[in-house]
Biopython code that builds the backbone (N, CA, C, O; Angstrom):
import numpy as np
from Bio.PDB.StructureBuilder import StructureBuilder

atoms = [
    (1, "UNK", "N", (-8.685, 1.272, 11.226)),
    (1, "UNK", "CA", (-7.270, 1.165, 10.915)),
    (1, "UNK", "C", (-6.976, 2.010, 9.671)),
    (1, "UNK", "O", (-7.651, 1.847, 8.654)),
    (2, "UNK", "N", (-6.014, 2.880, 9.726)),
    (2, "UNK", "CA", (-5.696, 3.731, 8.570)),
    (2, "UNK", "C", (-5.123, 2.913, 7.415)),
    (2, "UNK", "O", (-4.423, 1.920, 7.609)),
    (3, "UNK", "N", (-5.447, 3.369, 6.213)),
    (3, "UNK", "CA", (-4.923, 2.721, 5.022)),
    (3, "UNK", "C", (-5.649, 1.461, 4.619)),
    (3, "UNK", "O", (-5.094, 0.645, 3.883)),
    (4, "UNK", "N", (-6.887, 1.272, 5.083)),
    (4, "UNK", "CA", (-7.611, 0.046, 4.777)),
    (4, "UNK", "C", (-8.451, 0.195, 3.516)),
    (4, "UNK", "O", (-8.809, 1.299, 3.105)),
    (5, "UNK", "N", (-8.750, -0.945, 2.920)),
    (5, "UNK", "CA", (-9.623, -1.026, 1.749)),
    (5, "UNK", "C", (-10.726, -2.006, 2.094)),
    (5, "UNK", "O", (-10.447, -3.116, 2.548)),
    (6, "UNK", "N", (-11.987, -1.613, 1.885)),
    (6, "UNK", "CA", (-13.102, -2.545, 2.110)),
    (6, "UNK", "C", (-13.922, -2.657, 0.835)),
    (6, "UNK", "O", (-14.225, -1.665, 0.172)),
    (7, "UNK", "N", (-14.273, -3.904, 0.512)),
    (7, "UNK", "CA", (-15.044, -4.193, -0.697)),
    (7, "UNK", "C", (-16.256, -5.023, -0.295)),
    (7, "UNK", "O", (-16.109, -6.112, 0.261)),
    (8, "UNK", "N", (-17.448, -4.515, -0.574)),
    (8, "UNK", "CA", (-18.695, -5.191, -0.211)),
    (8, "UNK", "C", (-19.001, -6.330, -1.194)),
    (8, "UNK", "O", (-18.208, -6.627, -2.087)),
    (9, "UNK", "N", (-20.156, -6.954, -1.011)),
    (9, "UNK", "CA", (-20.606, -8.047, -1.875)),
    (9, "UNK", "C", (-21.085, -7.535, -3.226)),
    (9, "UNK", "O", (-21.460, -6.371, -3.368)),
    (10, "UNK", "N", (-21.068, -8.426, -4.221)),
    (10, "UNK", "CA", (-21.586, -8.138, -5.569)),
    (10, "UNK", "C", (-20.879, -6.961, -6.226)),
    (10, "UNK", "O", (-21.527, -6.077, -6.786)),
    (11, "UNK", "N", (-19.560, -6.948, -6.160)),
    (11, "UNK", "CA", (-18.754, -5.883, -6.752)),
    (11, "UNK", "C", (-17.995, -6.456, -7.939)),
    (11, "UNK", "O", (-17.453, -7.559, -7.865)),
    (12, "UNK", "N", (-17.957, -5.704, -9.030)),
    (12, "UNK", "CA", (-17.223, -6.092, -10.228)),
    (12, "UNK", "C", (-16.120, -5.074, -10.440)),
    (12, "UNK", "O", (-16.385, -3.879, -10.575)),
    (13, "UNK", "N", (-14.869, -5.552, -10.468)),
    (13, "UNK", "CA", (-13.712, -4.678, -10.658)),
    (13, "UNK", "C", (-13.003, -5.138, -11.927)),
    (13, "UNK", "O", (-12.521, -6.269, -11.995)),
    (14, "UNK", "N", (-12.938, -4.274, -12.923)),
    (14, "UNK", "CA", (-12.352, -4.617, -14.221)),
    (14, "UNK", "C", (-10.817, -4.626, -14.155)),
    (14, "UNK", "O", (-10.219, -4.262, -13.142)),
    (15, "UNK", "N", (-10.209, -5.049, -15.252)),
    (15, "UNK", "CA", (-8.747, -5.136, -15.353)),
    (15, "UNK", "C", (-8.098, -3.765, -15.237)),
    (15, "UNK", "O", (-8.622, -2.774, -15.746)),
    (16, "UNK", "N", (-6.970, -3.718, -14.575)),
    (16, "UNK", "CA", (-6.179, -2.503, -14.507)),
    (16, "UNK", "C", (-6.658, -1.459, -13.520)),
    (16, "UNK", "O", (-6.111, -0.357, -13.478)),
    (17, "UNK", "N", (-7.668, -1.779, -12.723)),
    (17, "UNK", "CA", (-8.178, -0.811, -11.738)),
    (17, "UNK", "C", (-7.177, -0.672, -10.604)),
    (17, "UNK", "O", (-6.620, -1.663, -10.134)),
    (18, "UNK", "N", (-6.952, 0.544, -10.171)),
    (18, "UNK", "CA", (-6.099, 0.816, -9.019)),
    (18, "UNK", "C", (-6.997, 1.256, -7.867)),
    (18, "UNK", "O", (-7.781, 2.196, -8.001)),
    (19, "UNK", "N", (-6.874, 0.571, -6.744)),
    (19, "UNK", "CA", (-7.663, 0.902, -5.558)),
    (19, "UNK", "C", (-6.705, 1.471, -4.524)),
    (19, "UNK", "O", (-5.832, 0.768, -4.016)),
    (20, "UNK", "N", (-6.878, 2.750, -4.219)),
    (20, "UNK", "CA", (-5.996, 3.427, -3.278)),
    (20, "UNK", "C", (-6.435, 3.164, -1.841)),
    (20, "UNK", "O", (-7.568, 2.755, -1.588)),
    (21, "UNK", "N", (-5.514, 3.407, -0.902)),
    (21, "UNK", "CA", (-5.835, 3.173, 0.505)),
    (21, "UNK", "C", (-6.997, 4.070, 0.949)),
    (21, "UNK", "O", (-7.294, 5.089, 0.326)),
    (22, "UNK", "N", (-7.633, 3.663, 2.031)),
    (22, "UNK", "CA", (-8.791, 4.369, 2.591)),
    (22, "UNK", "C", (-9.955, 4.427, 1.604)),
    (22, "UNK", "O", (-10.652, 5.438, 1.516)),
    (23, "UNK", "N", (-10.161, 3.340, 0.865)),
    (23, "UNK", "CA", (-11.266, 3.257, -0.096)),
    (23, "UNK", "C", (-12.292, 2.254, 0.404)),
    (23, "UNK", "O", (-11.945, 1.166, 0.864)),
    (24, "UNK", "N", (-13.576, 2.638, 0.306)),
    (24, "UNK", "CA", (-14.687, 1.763, 0.680)),
    (24, "UNK", "C", (-15.582, 1.613, -0.546)),
    (24, "UNK", "O", (-16.125, 2.597, -1.050)),
    (25, "UNK", "N", (-15.733, 0.381, -1.023)),
    (25, "UNK", "CA", (-16.547, 0.114, -2.206)),
    (25, "UNK", "C", (-17.832, -0.566, -1.752)),
    (25, "UNK", "O", (-17.800, -1.654, -1.177)),
    (26, "UNK", "N", (-18.968, 0.086, -2.014)),
    (26, "UNK", "CA", (-20.267, -0.427, -1.605)),
    (26, "UNK", "C", (-20.737, -1.588, -2.461)),
    (26, "UNK", "O", (-20.115, -1.911, -3.473)),
    (27, "UNK", "N", (-21.834, -2.216, -2.057)),
    (27, "UNK", "CA", (-22.378, -3.363, -2.789)),
    (27, "UNK", "C", (-22.932, -2.940, -4.146)),
    (27, "UNK", "O", (-23.324, -1.790, -4.343)),
    (28, "UNK", "N", (-22.955, -3.892, -5.078)),
    (28, "UNK", "CA", (-23.463, -3.703, -6.448)),
    (28, "UNK", "C", (-22.769, -2.544, -7.162)),
    (28, "UNK", "O", (-23.412, -1.776, -7.877)),
    (29, "UNK", "N", (-21.462, -2.420, -6.967)),
    (29, "UNK", "CA", (-20.662, -1.401, -7.648)),
    (29, "UNK", "C", (-19.896, -2.059, -8.783)),
    (29, "UNK", "O", (-19.416, -3.185, -8.646)),
    (30, "UNK", "N", (-19.782, -1.358, -9.899)),
    (30, "UNK", "CA", (-18.948, -1.782, -11.014)),
    (30, "UNK", "C", (-17.890, -0.700, -11.214)),
    (30, "UNK", "O", (-18.208, 0.489, -11.259)),
    (31, "UNK", "N", (-16.626, -1.121, -11.333)),
    (31, "UNK", "CA", (-15.538, -0.170, -11.549)),
    (31, "UNK", "C", (-14.939, -0.485, -12.921)),
    (31, "UNK", "O", (-14.454, -1.592, -13.155)),
    (32, "UNK", "N", (-14.978, 0.491, -13.819)),
    (32, "UNK", "CA", (-14.534, 0.309, -15.203)),
    (32, "UNK", "C", (-13.021, 0.135, -15.289)),
    (32, "UNK", "O", (-12.283, 0.530, -14.387)),
    (33, "UNK", "N", (-12.575, -0.461, -16.388)),
    (33, "UNK", "CA", (-11.162, -0.754, -16.618)),
    (33, "UNK", "C", (-10.298, 0.496, -16.476)),
    (33, "UNK", "O", (-10.664, 1.582, -16.924)),
    (34, "UNK", "N", (-9.148, 0.311, -15.846)),
    (34, "UNK", "CA", (-8.120, 1.347, -15.680)),
    (34, "UNK", "C", (-8.531, 2.530, -14.817)),
    (34, "UNK", "O", (-7.843, 3.551, -14.810)),
    (35, "UNK", "N", (-9.636, 2.416, -14.091)),
    (35, "UNK", "CA", (-10.060, 3.503, -13.201)),
    (35, "UNK", "C", (-9.161, 3.540, -11.967)),
    (35, "UNK", "O", (-8.507, 2.554, -11.629)),
    (36, "UNK", "N", (-9.141, 4.684, -11.308)),
    (36, "UNK", "CA", (-8.436, 4.835, -10.036)),
    (36, "UNK", "C", (-9.489, 5.119, -8.974)),
    (36, "UNK", "O", (-10.075, 6.201, -8.939)),
    (37, "UNK", "N", (-9.723, 4.125, -8.100)),
    (37, "UNK", "CA", (-10.753, 4.237, -7.070)),
    (37, "UNK", "C", (-10.140, 4.757, -5.786)),
    (37, "UNK", "O", (-9.112, 4.259, -5.326)),
    (38, "UNK", "N", (-10.788, 5.773, -5.206)),
    (38, "UNK", "CA", (-10.333, 6.301, -3.918)),
    (38, "UNK", "C", (-11.527, 6.864, -3.165)),
    (38, "UNK", "O", (-12.463, 7.387, -3.769)),
    (39, "UNK", "N", (-11.489, 6.754, -1.849)),
    (39, "UNK", "CA", (-12.584, 7.251, -1.017)),
    (39, "UNK", "C", (-13.786, 6.337, -1.097)),
    (39, "UNK", "O", (-13.672, 5.202, -1.561)),
    (40, "UNK", "N", (-14.943, 6.815, -0.650)),
    (40, "UNK", "CA", (-16.143, 5.982, -0.668)),
    (40, "UNK", "C", (-16.775, 5.922, -2.063)),
    (40, "UNK", "O", (-16.973, 6.954, -2.704)),
    (41, "UNK", "N", (-17.087, 4.721, -2.522)),
    (41, "UNK", "CA", (-17.833, 4.511, -3.758)),
    (41, "UNK", "C", (-19.204, 3.985, -3.347)),
    (41, "UNK", "O", (-19.323, 2.865, -2.848)),
    (42, "UNK", "N", (-20.235, 4.797, -3.558)),
    (42, "UNK", "CA", (-21.585, 4.472, -3.092)),
    (42, "UNK", "C", (-22.142, 3.257, -3.816)),
    (42, "UNK", "O", (-21.838, 3.014, -4.984)),
    (43, "UNK", "N", (-22.963, 2.499, -3.099)),
    (43, "UNK", "CA", (-23.534, 1.270, -3.659)),
    (43, "UNK", "C", (-24.428, 1.553, -4.863)),
    (43, "UNK", "O", (-25.076, 2.596, -4.946)),
    (44, "UNK", "N", (-24.447, 0.591, -5.803)),
    (44, "UNK", "CA", (-25.367, 0.643, -6.923)),
    (44, "UNK", "C", (-24.961, 1.544, -8.073)),
    (44, "UNK", "O", (-25.827, 1.977, -8.833)),
    (45, "UNK", "N", (-23.674, 1.844, -8.234)),
    (45, "UNK", "CA", (-23.235, 2.749, -9.297)),
    (45, "UNK", "C", (-22.121, 2.142, -10.135)),
    (45, "UNK", "O", (-21.357, 1.304, -9.656)),
    (46, "UNK", "N", (-22.035, 2.569, -11.387)),
    (46, "UNK", "CA", (-20.904, 2.284, -12.255)),
    (46, "UNK", "C", (-19.944, 3.454, -12.118)),
    (46, "UNK", "O", (-20.342, 4.609, -12.271)),
    (47, "UNK", "N", (-18.683, 3.162, -11.831)),
    (47, "UNK", "CA", (-17.644, 4.184, -11.672)),
    (47, "UNK", "C", (-16.591, 4.010, -12.757)),
    (47, "UNK", "O", (-16.298, 2.888, -13.168)),
    (48, "UNK", "N", (-16.025, 5.112, -13.218)),
    (48, "UNK", "CA", (-14.944, 5.053, -14.184)),
    (48, "UNK", "C", (-14.169, 6.353, -14.182)),
    (48, "UNK", "O", (-14.657, 7.378, -13.705)),
    (49, "UNK", "N", (-12.959, 6.308, -14.715)),
    (49, "UNK", "CA", (-12.142, 7.506, -14.833)),
    (49, "UNK", "C", (-11.012, 7.567, -13.827)),
    (49, "UNK", "O", (-10.839, 6.680, -12.991)),
    (50, "UNK", "N", (-10.245, 8.650, -13.935)),
    (50, "UNK", "CA", (-9.098, 8.873, -13.059)),
    (50, "UNK", "C", (-9.183, 10.283, -12.512)),
    (50, "UNK", "O", (-8.856, 11.219, -13.242)),
    (51, "UNK", "N", (-9.596, 10.490, -11.295)),
    (51, "UNK", "CA", (-10.087, 9.500, -10.350)),
    (51, "UNK", "C", (-11.491, 9.020, -10.726)),
    (51, "UNK", "O", (-12.213, 9.694, -11.462)),
    (52, "UNK", "N", (-11.866, 7.851, -10.212)),
    (52, "UNK", "CA", (-13.173, 7.265, -10.542)),
    (52, "UNK", "C", (-14.301, 8.175, -10.063)),
    (52, "UNK", "O", (-14.256, 8.721, -8.961)),
    (53, "UNK", "N", (-15.311, 8.325, -10.915)),
    (53, "UNK", "CA", (-16.494, 9.117, -10.567)),
    (53, "UNK", "C", (-17.734, 8.332, -10.991)),
    (53, "UNK", "O", (-17.651, 7.415, -11.808)),
    (54, "UNK", "N", (-18.875, 8.699, -10.429)),
    (54, "UNK", "CA", (-20.128, 8.021, -10.760)),
    (54, "UNK", "C", (-20.484, 8.308, -12.209)),
    (54, "UNK", "O", (-20.541, 9.465, -12.626)),
    (55, "UNK", "N", (-20.725, 7.245, -12.975)),
    (55, "UNK", "CA", (-21.116, 7.411, -14.372)),
    (55, "UNK", "C", (-22.609, 7.201, -14.573)),
    (55, "UNK", "O", (-23.272, 8.019, -15.212)),
    (56, "UNK", "N", (-23.144, 6.106, -14.029)),
    (56, "UNK", "CA", (-24.578, 5.871, -14.110)),
    (56, "UNK", "C", (-24.975, 4.802, -13.109)),
    (56, "UNK", "O", (-24.143, 3.990, -12.703)),
    (57, "UNK", "N", (-26.242, 4.795, -12.706)),
    (57, "UNK", "CA", (-26.667, 3.789, -11.734)),
    (57, "UNK", "C", (-26.718, 2.403, -12.375)),
    (57, "UNK", "O", (-27.023, 2.254, -13.559)),
    (58, "UNK", "N", (-26.412, 1.407, -11.569)),
    (58, "UNK", "CA", (-26.518, 0.018, -11.988)),
    (58, "UNK", "C", (-27.963, -0.405, -11.770)),
    (58, "UNK", "O", (-28.549, -0.077, -10.738)),
    (59, "UNK", "N", (-28.541, -1.117, -12.708)),
    (59, "UNK", "CA", (-29.932, -1.556, -12.590)),
    (59, "UNK", "C", (-30.131, -2.407, -11.354)),
    (59, "UNK", "O", (-29.335, -3.305, -11.080)),
    (60, "UNK", "N", (-31.177, -2.135, -10.613)),
    (60, "UNK", "CA", (-31.516, -2.929, -9.436)),
    (60, "UNK", "C", (-32.146, -4.242, -9.867)),
    (60, "UNK", "O", (-32.815, -4.317, -10.898)),
    (61, "UNK", "N", (-31.924, -5.274, -9.064)),
    (61, "UNK", "CA", (-32.556, -6.564, -9.321)),
    (61, "UNK", "C", (-34.047, -6.448, -9.004)),
    (61, "UNK", "O", (-34.466, -5.536, -8.291)),
    (62, "UNK", "N", (-34.827, -7.352, -9.523)),
    (62, "UNK", "CA", (-36.264, -7.324, -9.306)),
    (62, "UNK", "C", (-36.573, -7.326, -7.818)),
    (62, "UNK", "O", (-36.047, -8.150, -7.070)),
    (63, "UNK", "N", (-37.417, -6.415, -7.395)),
    (63, "UNK", "CA", (-37.813, -6.322, -6.007)),
    (63, "UNK", "C", (-36.902, -5.447, -5.148)),
    (63, "UNK", "O", (-37.188, -5.231, -3.970)),
    (64, "UNK", "N", (-35.818, -4.945, -5.718)),
    (64, "UNK", "CA", (-34.896, -4.089, -4.972)),
    (64, "UNK", "C", (-35.044, -2.655, -5.447)),
    (64, "UNK", "O", (-35.537, -2.390, -6.543)),
    (65, "UNK", "N", (-34.610, -1.744, -4.604)),
    (65, "UNK", "CA", (-34.526, -0.344, -5.024)),
    (65, "UNK", "C", (-33.071, 0.066, -4.967)),
    (65, "UNK", "O", (-32.299, -0.464, -4.169)),
    (66, "UNK", "N", (-32.700, 1.000, -5.807)),
    (66, "UNK", "CA", (-31.295, 1.426, -5.884)),
    (66, "UNK", "C", (-30.959, 2.462, -4.897)),
    (66, "UNK", "O", (-29.816, 2.916, -4.843)),
]
sb = StructureBuilder()
sb.init_structure("model")
sb.init_model(0)
sb.init_chain("A")
sb.init_seg("    ")
for serial, (resi, resn, name, xyz) in enumerate(atoms, 1):
    if name == "N":
        sb.init_residue(resn, " ", resi, " ")
    sb.init_atom(name, np.array(xyz, "f"), 0.0, 1.0, " ", f" {name:<3s}", serial, name[0])
structure = sb.get_structure()
């Protein structure tokens, strides 16, 4: 369906974040305050900025790989 937003498990979205249509947020993603999220956000990353971009990988839990 066009214009959909999907958010996976274990996602942290800070205050003031704007999520545009057709955005897919993967698991274990953190989106920094006031970021503009659009398109696919790959799992396991911290995103920030306008538009949001990958800033650094989020630490994997014990026994997991990123």
